[in-house]
C-alpha positions as semicolon CSV with decimal commas, in nm:
position;residue;x (nm);y (nm);z (nm)
1;M;-3,063;3,130;9,726
2;D;-3,087;2,957;9,402
3;K;-2,856;3,236;9,250
4;F;-2,588;3,161;9,550
5;R;-2,621;2,790;9,472
6;M;-2,493;2,829;9,116
7;I;-2,236;3,102;9,218
8;F;-2,128;2,845;9,441
9;Q;-2,118;2,552;9,198
10;F;-1,957;2,785;8,947
11;L;-1,690;2,841;9,197
12;Q;-1,687;2,462;9,284
13;S;-1,637;2,401;8,869
14;N;-1,423;2,661;8,811
15;Q;-1,192;2,643;9,096
16;E;-0,862;2,702;8,979
17;S;-0,936;3,011;8,806
18;F;-1,127;3,106;9,113
19;M;-0,832;3,054;9,319
20;N;-0,573;3,244;9,078
21;G;-0,850;3,541;9,136
22;I;-0,762;3,507;9,508
23;C;-0,423;3,541;9,470
24;G;-0,463;3,853;9,186
25;I;-0,701;3,996;9,531
26;M;-0,424;3,885;9,775
27;A;-0,136;4,081;9,565
28;L;-0,344;4,391;9,508
29;A;-0,390;4,389;9,894
30;S;-0,092;4,386;9,999
31;A;-0,009;4,662;9,762
32;Q;-0,279;4,855;9,932
33;M;-0,157;4,757;10,272
34;Y;0,172;4,888;10,251
35;S;0,055;5,229;10,076
36;A;-0,125;5,246;10,418
37;F;0,071;5,125;10,645
38;D;0,305;5,405;10,908
39;F;0,648;5,307;10,843
40;N;0,810;5,454;11,123
41;C;1,140;5,380;11,196
42;P;1,291;5,375;11,567
43;C;1,604;5,532;11,444
44;L;1,824;5,354;11,706
45;P;2,115;5,166;11,627
46;G;2,055;4,773;11,664
47;Y;1,720;4,800;11,646
48;N;1,693;4,978;11,228
49;V;1,806;4,639;11,111
50;V;1,562;4,399;11,336
51;Y;1,228;4,663;11,262
52;S;1,318;4,653;10,891
53;M;1,369;4,299;10,832
54;G;1,057;4,216;11,067
55;I;0,869;4,436;10,803
56;L;1,028;4,277;10,523
57;L;0,971;3,910;10,605
58;T;0,679;3,877;10,863
59;P;0,388;4,009;10,638
60;P;0,484;3,778;10,307
61;L;0,552;3,440;10,584
62;V;0,147;3,562;10,658
63;L;0,024;3,643;10,337
64;F;0,202;3,296;10,206
65;L;0,008;3,084;10,504
66;L;-0,310;3,310;10,443
67;G;-0,242;3,151;10,050
68;L;-0,219;2,803;10,199
69;V;-0,521;2,843;10,432
70;M;-0,794;2,938;10,149
71;N;-0,697;2,644;9,932
72;N;-0,959;2,403;9,956
73;N;-0,667;2,144;9,847
74;I;-0,424;2,221;10,137
75;S;-0,629;1,975;10,314
76;M;-0,687;1,745;10,065
77;L;-0,259;1,705;10,047
78;A;-0,242;1,687;10,420
79;E;-0,484;1,382;10,453
80;E;-0,296;1,239;10,101
81;W;0,032;1,266;10,315
82;K;-0,055;1,155;10,612
83;R;-0,357;0,849;10,534
84;P;-0,232;0,468;10,575
85;P;-0,128;0,329;10,263
86;G;-0,359;0,065;10,299
87;R;-0,464;-0,083;9,897
88;R;-0,343;0,222;9,771
89;A;-0,023;0,325;9,708
90;K;0,080;0,680;9,755
91;D;0,278;0,888;9,462
92;P;0,512;1,103;9,636
93;A;0,515;1,301;9,275
94;V;0,201;1,362;9,266
95;L;0,197;1,517;9,677
96;R;0,489;1,739;9,456
97;Y;0,274;1,815;9,228
98;M;-0,012;1,961;9,439
99;F;0,239;2,096;9,688
100;C;0,427;2,314;9,391
101;S;0,072;2,399;9,264
102;M;-0,074;2,544;9,562
103;A;0,225;2,719;9,657
104;Q;0,259;2,879;9,282
105;R;-0,022;3,078;9,377
106;A;0,039;3,138;9,707
107;L;0,383;3,309;9,684
108;I;0,205;3,586;9,445
109;A;0,142;3,816;9,675
110;P;0,455;3,772;9,944
111;V;0,651;3,847;9,631
112;V;0,402;4,132;9,541
113;W;0,513;4,270;9,899
114;V;0,875;4,222;9,920
115;A;0,908;4,391;9,508
116;V;0,689;4,669;9,683
117;T;0,839;4,746;10,012
118;L;1,222;4,735;9,793
119;L;1,076;4,944;9,542
120;D;0,973;5,243;9,815
121;G;1,261;5,166;9,979
122;K;1,189;5,326;10,352
123;C;1,263;4,969;10,478
124;F;1,621;4,911;10,279
125;L;1,697;5,315;10,429
126;C;1,608;5,210;10,812
127;A;1,790;4,924;10,786
128;F;2,139;4,998;10,632
129;C;2,134;5,401;10,722
130;T;2,458;5,305;10,922
131;A;2,647;5,109;10,685
132;V;2,632;5,452;10,415
133;P;3,031;5,562;10,294
134;V;3,013;5,888;10,467
135;A;3,398;5,889;10,369
136;T;3,256;5,923;10,042
137;L;2,950;6,119;10,059
138;G;3,021;6,313;10,354
139;N;3,304;6,468;10,524
140;G;3,537;6,247;10,552
141;S;3,817;6,450;10,763
142;L;3,545;6,417;11,080
143;V;3,491;6,027;10,996
144;P;3,835;5,948;11,206
145;G;3,807;6,210;11,522
146;L;3,476;6,019;11,546
147;P;3,412;5,757;11,823
148;A;3,222;5,465;11,660
149;P;2,922;5,435;11,855
150;E;2,873;5,849;11,827
151;L;2,936;5,751;11,432
152;A;2,625;5,478;11,432
153;R;2,397;5,722;11,673
154;L;2,441;5,983;11,446
155;L;2,376;5,770;11,102
156;A;2,107;5,551;11,257
157;R;1,886;5,895;11,270
158;V;1,900;5,946;10,882
159;P;1,534;5,785;10,860
160;C;1,409;6,042;11,063
161;P;1,424;6,412;10,946
162;E;1,287;6,550;11,282
163;I;1,583;6,441;11,465
164;Y;1,859;6,422;11,250
165;D;2,163;6,656;11,389
166;G;2,389;6,495;11,169
167;N;2,405;6,763;10,882
168;W;2,742;6,915;10,928
169;L;2,895;6,502;10,856
170;L;2,705;6,377;10,610
171;A;2,383;6,584;10,445
172;R;2,052;6,388;10,507
173;E;1,911;6,410;10,161
174;V;2,257;6,279;9,994
175;A;2,227;5,965;10,172
176;V;1,863;5,850;10,178
177;R;1,865;5,890;9,757
178;Y;2,216;5,672;9,764
179;L;2,004;5,383;10,008
180;R;1,695;5,448;9,763
181;C;1,877;5,386;9,474
182;I;2,054;5,072;9,577
183;S;1,720;5,000;9,715
184;Q;1,486;5,098;9,384
185;A;1,782;4,839;9,210
186;L;1,776;4,571;9,433
187;G;1,319;4,521;9,409
188;W;1,369;4,523;8,986
189;S;1,616;4,283;8,990
190;F;1,397;4,086;9,241
191;V;1,067;4,143;9,001
192;L;1,309;4,030;8,716
193;L;1,437;3,705;8,895
194;T;1,155;3,621;8,974
195;T;0,940;3,666;8,674
196;L;1,242;3,447;8,502
197;L;1,161;3,187;8,780
198;A;0,814;3,171;8,709
199;F;0,853;3,137;8,361
200;V;1,148;2,856;8,357
201;V;0,887;2,668;8,653
202;R;0,574;2,719;8,423
203;S;0,722;2,684;8,089
204;V;0,984;2,469;8,059
205;R;0,998;2,215;8,329
206;P;0,668;2,043;8,178
207;C;0,872;2,008;7,834
208;F;1,168;1,799;7,993
209;T;0,934;1,610;8,223
210;Q;0,623;1,595;8,025
211;V;0,479;1,249;8,090
212;A;0,565;1,255;8,460
213;F;0,393;1,586;8,455
214;L;0,078;1,480;8,289
215;K;0,061;1,201;8,525
216;S;0,106;1,399;8,824
217;K;-0,155;1,639;8,718
218;Y;-0,419;1,385;8,601
219;W;-0,385;1,205;8,939
220;S;-0,383;1,512;9,105
221;H;-0,698;1,637;8,948
222;Y;-0,833;1,272;8,999
223;I;-0,811;1,261;9,396
224;D;-0,979;1,655;9,395
225;I;-1,263;1,435;9,190
226;E;-1,285;1,147;9,431
227;R;-1,277;1,364;9,742
228;K;-1,558;1,580;9,623
229;L;-1,759;1,300;9,446
230;F;-1,713;1,105;9,805
231;D;-1,853;1,374;9,966
232;E;-2,148;1,401;9,771
233;T;-2,252;1,113;9,771
234;C;-2,177;1,080;10,167
235;T;-2,406;1,401;10,174
236;E;-2,694;1,223;9,937
237;H;-2,699;0,906;10,207
238;A;-2,688;1,085;10,538
239;K;-3,011;1,284;10,369
240;A;-3,149;0,963;10,284
241;F;-3,108;0,813;10,592
242;A;-3,222;1,087;10,808
243;K;-3,543;1,092;10,564
244;V;-3,609;0,722;10,597
245;C;-3,555;0,718;10,988
246;I;-3,783;1,038;11,018
247;Q;-4,050;0,830;10,806
248;Q;-3,995;0,500;11,053
249;F;-4,042;0,694;11,396
250;F;-4,370;0,898;11,252
251;E;-4,533;0,546;11,153
252;A;-4,417;0,411;11,465
253;M;-4,583;0,713;11,658
254;N;-4,900;0,612;11,404
255;H;-4,880;0,273;11,492
256;D;-4,877;0,373;11,895
257;L;-5,154;0,605;11,889
258;E;-5,366;0,331;11,725
259;L;-5,307;0,127;11,997
260;G;-5,397;0,411;12,234
261;H;-5,758;0,390;12,088
262;T;-5,816;0,070;12,092
263;H;-5,729;0,016;12,450
264;G;-5,970;0,327;12,534
265;V;-6,329;0,133;12,421
266;L;-6,469;0,164;12,724
267;A;-6,499;0,569;12,707
268;P;-6,847;0,766;12,650
269;A;-6,992;0,752;12,315
270;S;-6,873;1,101;12,189
271;A;-6,540;0,994;12,283
272;R;-6,548;0,674;12,098
273;T;-6,697;0,873;11,800
274;T;-6,381;1,104;11,834
275;A;-6,148;0,819;11,891
276;T;-6,284;0,612;11,604
277;A;-6,310;0,900;11,370
278;T;-5,944;0,990;11,510
279;A;-5,854;0,622;11,446
280;T;-5,938;0,594;11,081
281;A;-5,751;0,914;10,991
282;T;-5,469;0,769;11,153
283;A;-5,465;0,495;10,985
284;T;-5,539;0,646;10,668
285;A;-5,241;0,849;10,694
286;T;-5,082;0,500;10,819
287;E;-5,141;0,354;10,517
288;A;-5,044;0,657;10,300
289;V;-4,686;0,679;10,449
290;Q;-4,651;0,268;10,434
291;S;-4,729;0,229;10,078
292;P;-4,378;0,395;9,941
293;S;-4,401;0,629;9,670
294;D;-4,103;0,646;9,402
295;R;-3,970;0,916;9,592
296;T;-3,903;0,718;9,889
297;E;-3,800;0,455;9,701
298;E;-3,530;0,646;9,553
299;E;-3,369;0,780;9,908
300;R;-3,409;0,361;9,985
301;E;-3,163;0,314;9,695
302;K;-2,963;0,625;9,820
303;L;-2,904;0,435;10,134
304;R;-2,692;0,146;9,923
305;G;-2,757;-0,110;10,184
306;I;-2,602;0,066;10,465
307;T;-2,900;0,102;10,715
308;D;-2,753;0,135;11,034
309;Q;-2,488;0,382;11,276
310;G;-2,234;0,073;11,267
311;S;-2,254;-0,021;10,912
312;M;-2,167;0,349;10,834
313;N;-1,863;0,410;11,106
314;R;-1,712;0,071;10,941
315;L;-1,736;0,227;10,569
316;L;-1,563;0,544;10,710
317;T;-1,278;0,399;10,863
318;S;-1,231;0,172;10,561
319;W;-1,223;0,482;10,383
320;H;-0,976;0,601;10,527
321;K;-0,749;0,328;10,620
322;C;-0,783;0,114;10,271
323;K;-0,895;0,279;9,978
324;P;-0,987;0,120;9,667
325;P;-0,724;0,004;9,450
326;L;-0,741;0,201;9,115
327;R;-0,826;-0,061;8,848
328;L;-1,154;-0,090;8,684
329;G;-1,309;-0,366;8,463
330;Q;-1,318;-0,672;8,752
331;E;-1,608;-0,744;8,997
332;A;-1,493;-0,846;9,273
333;P;-1,731;-0,998;9,570
334;L;-1,745;-0,742;9,903
335;M;-1,496;-0,832;10,212
336;S;-1,649;-0,780;10,534
337;N;-1,451;-0,380;10,533
338;G;-1,710;-0,352;10,246
339;W;-1,442;-0,336;9,927
340;A;-1,384;-0,584;9,666
341;G;-1,159;-0,869;9,748
342;S;-0,908;-0,968;9,528
343;E;-1,056;-1,323;9,418
344;P;-1,292;-1,197;9,101
345;R;-1,693;-1,250;9,107
346;P;-1,782;-1,576;8,931
347;P;-2,009;-1,519;8,622
348;R;-2,345;-1,535;8,600
349;K;-2,540;-1,777;8,484
350;E;-2,829;-1,685;8,255
351;V;-3,101;-1,899;8,204
352;A;-3,382;-1,919;7,960
353;T;-3,731;-2,027;7,972
354;Y;-3,917;-2,076;7,710
355;F;-4,337;-2,163;7,786
356;S;-4,515;-2,320;7,484
357;K;-4,907;-2,230;7,447
358;V;-4,997;-2,622;7,420
């Protein structure tokens, strides 16, 4: 368990590197999925385009949503976007920075899928086989004599060598090479454009908006760290609250047992002896429990004065509706909702007392 705890703490402290690794793994997985995917073009006019566009666009959309779901900050972004303003205003620049940061990582796998699909050429061949210029690449003298539906039916079978029967009009290998050449050109152009866009976003943009970029980055990290510390504090409070409740329960049970043994004084001598011994042991255990150790005091300190369910519910509601203002250095009295009031706390008076030996 200690090893798993260390790994979990390492992943929490290096969340950005961890998410980059997850996105890289998803990108490799998307390429592997495409290589293992059995592409079956329907080879029917009107269906080829729909099937090819579905293969080209649906998996990237799924991978993009998976990239957002696997990012822990998506819930933090939604919470920050939907929370009431309360005593802390919401900064749209911070929300934009958080979303762009998550979107950049989540787009890695979809970009890899689209690039691999275009470089492979099967999807493009299936989608645009009916648009091959037969008059240029094939027997152009036969084209005017063919009805348009018959020509579309013949060209739609180009991706399927087992059923293609139009070699007399257009050699299948010529059409396949022509369309795959265009698909690979589009694929490399797509890779180049996405690389240039990533370079501009990651390198050039902070140079022109450095101050705004630093502010958004700082407050984005602050919101993330604040949420983690609040969750840790709530966990410590819940653990301490449960421990104190259990201790009080056992103390009450010991007290009830003592009362029961006291009322049984008319029992036989052996029973009274046993009851006396049991009561003595129980009283000793009760005294040991009632004399709190340093650890028990530490657990009580973690309660921070919140010792009932209603107060805890009010505190959680106040944290959601009106988070404390981001201003330190002034101590203010706590209001009924648990937050600092607007009026500063009056300074404490220090009194010095001197004792004389006379």
